[in-house]
C-alpha positions as CSV (number, residue, x, y, z in Angstrom):
1,X,-0.1,0.1,-0.3
2,X,2.6,2.2,1.0
3,X,4.7,1.7,-2.3
4,X,1.9,3.2,-4.3
5,X,0.1,5.8,-1.8
6,X,3.4,7.2,-0.2
7,X,5.3,8.8,-3.6
8,X,2.4,10.5,-4.3
9,X,2.3,11.9,-1.0
10,X,6.0,12.9,-1.4
11,X,5.8,14.2,-4.9
12,X,3.8,17.2,-3.8
13,X,5.8,18.1,-0.7
14,X,8.2,20.8,-2.2
15,X,6.3,23.3,-0.8
16,X,7.1,21.7,2.8
17,X,10.3,22.5,3.1
18,X,10.1,25.8,4.9
19,X,8.3,26.4,7.8
20,X,4.9,27.4,8.0
21,X,3.4,30.9,8.3
22,X,-0.3,31.4,8.5
23,X,-2.0,34.4,7.4
24,X,-3.5,36.5,9.9
25,X,-6.9,35.8,9.8
26,X,-8.8,33.0,11.9
27,X,-7.7,30.1,11.4
28,X,-10.0,27.0,10.6
29,X,-9.0,23.4,11.3
30,X,-8.6,22.3,8.5
31,X,-5.9,25.1,7.3
32,X,-4.0,24.2,10.6
33,X,-3.8,20.4,9.7
34,X,-2.5,21.7,6.6
35,X,-0.4,23.9,7.5
36,X,1.3,21.3,10.2
37,X,1.6,18.9,7.1
38,X,3.8,21.6,5.3
39,X,5.9,22.8,8.1
40,X,6.5,20.2,10.8
41,X,10.3,19.3,11.4
42,X,9.8,16.1,12.6
43,X,7.3,14.9,9.8
44,X,9.9,16.5,6.8
45,X,12.6,14.1,9.0
46,X,10.7,11.3,8.7
47,X,10.3,11.8,5.0
48,X,13.9,12.0,4.1
49,X,14.5,9.0,5.6
50,X,12.3,7.6,3.2
51,X,14.0,9.1,0.2
52,X,17.4,8.2,1.7
53,X,16.1,4.3,1.9
54,X,15.7,4.7,-1.7
55,X,19.1,4.8,-1.9
56,X,19.6,1.7,0.1
57,X,17.5,-0.2,-1.9
58,X,19.4,0.9,-5.1
59,X,22.6,-0.4,-3.6
60,X,21.3,-3.6,-2.6
61,X,20.5,-4.3,-6.1
62,X,23.8,-3.7,-7.6
63,X,26.2,-6.6,-8.4
64,X,29.2,-6.7,-7.2
65,X,32.7,-5.1,-8.9
66,X,34.8,-6.8,-10.6
67,X,38.7,-7.0,-10.4
68,X,41.5,-6.9,-12.0
69,X,45.2,-8.0,-11.6
70,X,48.6,-7.9,-13.6
71,X,51.4,-10.2,-12.5
72,X,54.8,-9.8,-14.0
73,X,57.2,-12.2,-13.3
74,X,61.3,-11.7,-14.2
75,X,62.3,-8.1,-14.9
76,X,64.7,-9.4,-18.3
77,X,62.3,-8.8,-21.1
78,X,63.3,-11.9,-22.7
79,X,62.4,-14.1,-19.9
80,X,59.3,-12.1,-18.6
81,X,56.3,-14.0,-18.1
82,X,52.7,-11.6,-18.0
83,X,49.6,-12.6,-16.7
84,X,46.3,-10.6,-16.5
85,X,43.5,-11.8,-15.0
86,X,40.0,-10.4,-14.5
87,X,37.8,-12.1,-11.3
88,X,34.2,-11.8,-11.2
89,X,32.9,-12.8,-7.9
90,X,29.3,-14.8,-8.2
91,X,26.7,-14.2,-5.5
92,X,25.2,-17.8,-4.6
93,X,21.8,-18.6,-3.0
94,X,19.7,-15.8,-3.9
95,X,22.0,-13.3,-1.8
96,X,21.1,-10.4,-4.1
97,X,17.3,-11.0,-4.2
98,X,17.3,-11.4,-1.0
99,X,19.1,-8.5,-0.3
100,X,17.0,-6.3,-2.1
101,X,13.8,-7.4,-0.6
102,X,15.1,-6.6,2.7
103,X,16.0,-3.0,1.8
104,X,12.4,-3.2,0.6
105,X,11.3,-4.1,3.4
106,X,13.3,-1.3,5.1
107,X,12.1,1.5,3.0
108,X,8.2,-0.2,3.6
109,X,8.9,0.3,7.3
110,X,10.4,3.9,7.2
111,X,7.2,4.7,5.0
112,X,5.1,3.5,7.3
113,X,6.6,5.5,10.3
114,X,6.3,8.5,8.0
115,X,2.6,7.8,8.0
116,X,2.3,7.0,11.7
117,X,4.1,10.4,12.4
118,X,1.7,12.2,10.3
119,X,-1.6,10.6,11.6
120,X,-0.1,11.6,15.3
121,X,0.5,15.0,14.3
122,X,-2.8,15.2,12.6
123,X,-4.2,14.5,15.7
124,X,-1.9,16.7,18.1
125,X,-3.1,19.7,15.8
126,X,-6.3,18.9,16.0
127,X,-6.3,18.5,19.7
128,X,-4.3,21.6,19.9
129,X,-6.7,23.3,17.5
130,X,-9.4,22.7,19.7
131,X,-7.2,23.7,22.8
132,X,-7.2,27.2,21.4
133,X,-10.6,27.0,20.8
134,X,-11.8,26.1,24.0
135,X,-9.1,29.0,25.6
136,X,-10.6,31.5,23.0
137,X,-14.2,30.8,24.6
138,X,-12.8,30.6,28.2
139,X,-11.6,33.9,27.5
140,X,-14.7,35.2,25.7
141,X,-16.4,33.8,29.0
142,X,-13.8,35.8,31.5
143,X,-14.9,39.0,29.8
144,X,-18.5,38.2,30.2
145,X,-18.0,37.8,33.7
146,X,-16.1,40.7,34.2
147,X,-18.7,43.0,32.3
148,X,-21.4,41.2,34.7
149,X,-19.4,41.9,37.4
150,X,-18.6,45.4,36.8
151,X,-22.1,45.6,36.3
152,X,-23.2,44.7,39.9
153,X,-20.6,46.7,40.9
154,X,-21.8,50.0,39.5
155,X,-25.6,48.9,40.5
156,X,-24.3,48.5,44.1
157,X,-22.6,51.8,44.3
158,X,-25.8,53.3,42.9
159,X,-27.9,51.9,45.9
160,X,-25.1,52.6,48.2
161,X,-25.0,56.3,47.3
162,X,-29.4,56.0,47.5
163,X,-28.7,54.9,50.8
164,X,-30.6,51.6,50.4
165,X,-27.5,48.9,51.3
166,X,-24.3,49.4,53.4
167,X,-21.5,50.6,52.0
168,X,-19.8,47.0,52.8
169,X,-22.1,45.9,49.8
170,X,-20.1,48.0,47.6
171,X,-16.6,46.9,48.9
172,X,-18.1,43.0,48.0
173,X,-19.0,44.2,44.9
174,X,-15.7,45.5,44.0
175,X,-13.7,43.1,45.5
176,X,-15.7,40.3,43.3
177,X,-14.7,42.6,40.2
178,X,-11.4,42.8,40.9
179,X,-11.4,39.2,41.3
180,X,-13.3,38.4,37.7
181,X,-10.7,40.5,36.2
182,X,-8.0,38.0,37.6
183,X,-9.6,35.2,35.8
184,X,-9.8,37.2,32.8
185,X,-6.2,37.8,32.6
186,X,-5.1,34.5,33.6
187,X,-7.7,33.2,30.6
188,X,-5.6,35.8,28.0
189,X,-2.4,33.9,29.4
190,X,-3.7,30.5,28.9
191,X,-4.7,31.8,24.9
192,X,-1.8,32.8,24.5
193,X,0.0,29.6,25.4
194,X,-2.3,27.5,23.3
195,X,-2.0,29.5,20.4
196,X,2.2,29.6,20.7
197,X,1.6,25.8,21.3
198,X,-0.5,25.5,17.9
199,X,1.7,27.2,16.0
200,X,5.0,25.5,17.1
201,X,3.7,22.3,15.5
202,X,4.5,24.2,11.6
203,X,7.6,25.5,13.2
204,X,6.2,29.0,13.4
205,X,7.7,30.5,16.9
206,X,5.5,33.4,16.9
207,X,2.0,33.0,15.9
208,X,0.4,35.4,13.6
209,X,-3.1,34.3,13.9
210,X,-5.6,35.9,16.5
211,X,-8.0,33.2,16.6
212,X,-9.5,30.2,15.2
213,X,-12.4,30.1,13.5
214,X,-15.1,27.9,15.1
215,X,-16.9,26.4,18.0
216,X,-16.5,24.0,20.7
217,X,-20.3,22.9,20.0
218,X,-21.0,23.1,16.5
219,X,-23.4,25.3,14.3
220,X,-26.1,23.1,15.1
221,X,-25.2,22.1,19.0
222,X,-23.5,19.5,20.5
223,X,-23.9,16.7,18.2
224,X,-23.1,18.5,15.5
225,X,-19.3,17.8,16.2
226,X,-19.4,15.2,18.8
227,X,-21.6,12.6,17.1
228,X,-21.8,9.0,18.5
229,X,-18.8,6.3,18.4
230,X,-19.1,3.8,15.8
231,X,-19.6,0.2,17.4
232,X,-16.1,-0.8,19.2
233,X,-16.1,-4.3,17.2
234,X,-15.9,-1.8,13.8
235,X,-13.3,0.2,15.7
236,X,-11.1,-2.8,16.5
237,X,-11.7,-4.2,12.8
238,X,-10.1,-0.7,11.8
239,X,-7.1,-1.4,14.2
240,X,-5.8,-3.9,11.7
241,X,-5.0,-0.6,9.4
242,X,-3.6,1.4,12.4
243,X,-0.4,2.8,11.8
244,X,1.2,1.9,15.0
245,X,0.8,-1.6,14.4
246,X,1.4,-1.3,10.3
247,X,4.7,0.0,11.5
248,X,5.3,-3.5,13.9
249,X,4.2,-5.5,11.0
250,X,6.5,-4.2,8.6
251,X,9.4,-4.1,11.0
252,X,8.3,-7.8,11.4
253,X,8.6,-8.2,7.8
254,X,11.9,-6.3,7.4
255,X,13.2,-9.2,10.0
256,X,12.4,-12.2,8.0
257,X,13.6,-10.2,5.5
258,X,16.9,-9.8,6.3
259,X,16.8,-13.2,8.0
260,X,16.3,-14.9,4.6
261,X,19.5,-12.6,3.8
262,X,21.5,-14.3,6.4
263,X,20.3,-18.1,5.4
264,X,21.5,-17.2,1.9
265,X,24.9,-16.2,2.8
266,X,25.9,-20.0,4.4
267,X,25.9,-20.5,0.3
268,X,29.8,-19.1,-0.3
269,X,30.5,-17.0,-3.1
270,X,32.2,-18.0,-6.6
271,X,34.9,-16.4,-8.0
272,X,35.3,-16.6,-11.7
273,X,38.9,-15.6,-13.2
274,X,39.5,-15.3,-16.9
275,X,42.5,-13.9,-18.1
276,X,45.8,-14.5,-20.2
277,X,49.4,-15.4,-19.6
278,X,52.2,-13.8,-22.0
279,X,55.5,-15.8,-22.0
280,X,58.1,-13.8,-23.5
281,X,60.6,-16.1,-23.4
282,X,58.0,-18.9,-24.8
283,X,56.8,-16.7,-27.9
284,X,53.1,-17.5,-27.1
285,X,50.1,-16.6,-24.7
286,X,47.9,-18.8,-23.0
287,X,44.2,-18.9,-21.7
288,X,43.8,-18.8,-18.3
289,X,40.4,-19.8,-16.4
290,X,40.0,-20.2,-12.6
291,X,37.3,-20.8,-10.2
292,X,37.7,-20.3,-6.5
293,X,35.2,-21.5,-4.1
294,X,35.9,-20.7,-0.1
295,X,35.7,-23.8,2.2
296,X,32.4,-23.4,4.5
297,X,34.3,-25.3,7.3
298,X,34.2,-23.2,10.2
299,X,32.1,-20.2,9.4
300,X,28.8,-21.3,8.1
301,X,27.0,-17.8,9.1
302,X,25.2,-20.2,11.8
303,X,25.6,-17.4,14.3
304,X,24.1,-14.7,11.8
305,X,21.1,-16.6,11.6
306,X,20.3,-17.7,15.1
307,X,20.2,-13.7,16.0
308,X,17.9,-13.1,12.9
309,X,15.5,-15.8,13.8
310,X,15.2,-15.1,17.4
311,X,15.3,-11.1,16.1
312,X,11.8,-12.7,13.8
313,X,10.7,-14.1,17.1
314,X,11.1,-10.7,19.0
315,X,9.4,-8.9,16.5
316,X,6.5,-10.9,16.6
317,X,5.8,-10.6,20.0
318,X,6.3,-6.8,19.5
319,X,3.2,-7.1,17.0
320,X,1.0,-8.7,19.6
321,X,2.3,-6.2,22.3
322,X,1.2,-3.6,19.8
323,X,-2.6,-4.6,19.1
324,X,-2.9,-5.1,22.9
325,X,-1.5,-1.7,23.6
326,X,-3.4,-0.7,20.9
327,X,-6.5,-2.1,22.0
328,X,-6.1,-0.7,25.4
329,X,-5.9,2.4,24.6
330,X,-8.7,3.0,22.2
331,X,-11.2,1.6,24.5
332,X,-9.8,4.0,27.0
333,X,-10.2,6.8,24.3
334,X,-14.0,6.0,23.8
335,X,-14.8,5.7,27.5
336,X,-12.8,9.0,27.8
337,X,-15.1,10.6,25.0
338,X,-18.2,8.9,25.8
339,X,-17.3,10.3,29.3
340,X,-16.6,13.9,28.1
341,X,-19.5,13.7,25.3
342,X,-22.2,13.0,28.3
343,X,-21.5,15.0,30.5
344,X,-21.0,18.3,28.4
345,X,-25.0,17.3,27.2
346,X,-26.1,16.9,30.9
347,X,-24.6,20.3,31.4
348,X,-25.7,22.1,28.4
349,X,-29.6,20.4,28.8
350,X,-29.9,20.6,32.6
351,X,-27.6,22.6,34.3
352,X,-27.1,25.5,32.3
353,X,-30.7,26.8,31.9
354,X,-31.2,26.2,35.5
355,X,-28.2,28.5,36.6
356,X,-28.8,31.0,33.9
357,X,-32.3,31.4,35.5
358,X,-31.2,31.6,38.8
359,X,-29.1,34.5,37.7
360,X,-31.3,35.9,35.7
361,X,-33.5,36.0,38.8
362,X,-31.6,37.4,41.2
363,X,-30.2,40.0,39.5
364,X,-33.6,41.3,38.9
365,X,-34.8,40.4,42.2
366,X,-31.5,43.0,43.5
367,X,-32.5,45.5,41.0
368,X,-35.7,45.9,42.8
369,X,-34.2,45.5,46.2
370,X,-35.5,42.0,47.0
371,X,-32.2,40.0,46.9
372,X,-29.1,41.1,48.7
373,X,-25.6,41.4,46.5
374,X,-24.3,38.0,48.0
375,X,-27.6,36.4,46.2
376,X,-26.5,37.8,43.3
377,X,-22.7,37.0,43.5
378,X,-23.3,33.4,44.4
379,X,-25.8,33.1,41.0
380,X,-23.0,34.3,39.2
381,X,-20.5,32.4,40.1
382,X,-22.5,29.5,40.3
383,X,-23.5,30.2,36.3
384,X,-19.9,30.6,35.3
385,X,-18.9,27.5,37.1
386,X,-21.7,25.8,34.9
387,X,-20.1,27.8,31.5
388,X,-16.6,26.7,32.1
389,X,-17.3,23.1,33.2
390,X,-19.3,22.8,30.1
391,X,-16.1,24.2,28.0
392,X,-14.2,22.1,29.7
393,X,-15.8,19.0,29.3
394,X,-16.1,19.9,25.2
395,X,-12.4,20.4,24.8
396,X,-12.0,16.9,26.7
397,X,-14.1,15.4,24.4
398,X,-12.8,16.9,21.4
399,X,-9.4,15.6,22.9
400,X,-10.3,12.1,23.3
401,X,-11.9,11.9,19.6
402,X,-8.2,13.1,18.5
403,X,-6.8,10.4,20.3
404,X,-9.0,7.8,19.0
405,X,-8.0,9.8,15.3
406,X,-4.5,8.9,16.1
407,X,-4.9,5.8,17.4
408,X,-6.8,4.8,14.2
409,X,-5.3,7.0,12.1
410,X,-8.1,8.2,10.1
411,X,-8.1,11.2,8.4
412,X,-9.2,14.3,10.7
413,X,-12.0,16.4,8.7
């Protein structure tokens, strides 16, 4: 599969040589994924490894070079004998074919590593993009909270001036407004950090974009961006194409190919020699034909054969371990996603409406003198906590969704 897909991907890579710089406009998820594909240095390094192994495959298929030797006996011209020999090593036992196959398996393995890193990068980019979106919405929430707190402080000041409440209430309102302002400063810092982490994925230490374009709960509500997951059996079946498992399986194939190389080396190479011997004393030239064959009396490559056989067993166990690890990670990511999605839906449908209604009632009652400022403050705090919890659970769900994407290696939309 890689030998057909990868060249198409690599052929379109020249634009990826330099680190991406995003335009100073709201950044969409698809744009962030494209920038990461183009500018990530680790992904580019994996690509160069694949291209380098093309040379390994080419080298493995080359025939051994012949050797030319000249031998001269006696320094006197009348008695001189000159022998010219051309020797060509002949690889037997299918050594060259086995070597080429092993080199190709190594290149396929490097291509699988490239695909794995790309899947991981895309999942990491999606998670980082949603982290920016969550931080962005937390910052907007902090701005709203600051505005509400300032409005409450202003209203309390008017009531104090009118003699309706104690000046202590104004002090409390001002302290609450200052506390919310600190939350706003923290939200600004968290947003700047999230933006920097996202831009670092395409090698830009100074992000130009100010915000990302999107909504954590989608245009049409929560289910728009957080759908129900496919059945576990369906996703387990998809693990057969998981990048990490593909890497382990291709490593097994590479080691099996190298085991075949070492087995083929048990057959000794033959060197065929062809030349001419010229005798000045006799005044004639003679054809020289020779054949040399090493005698495998002691070294039959038995140690290397044993080593590669054991490494094949090791790789086979690593494939089984990788499958077990991926299944566990998939189950955990699915549980995290389902839990976060259910929590977000419960907060949106049950908690937020009640908290918003309670705050509006308390705020209205405070304006008419029916409730104290502490009642308003408690209602406001409850509403802000519910909104913050909603954003947190949405971010957790998107992070778990990115983890599933990384495990299965599917493309993120």
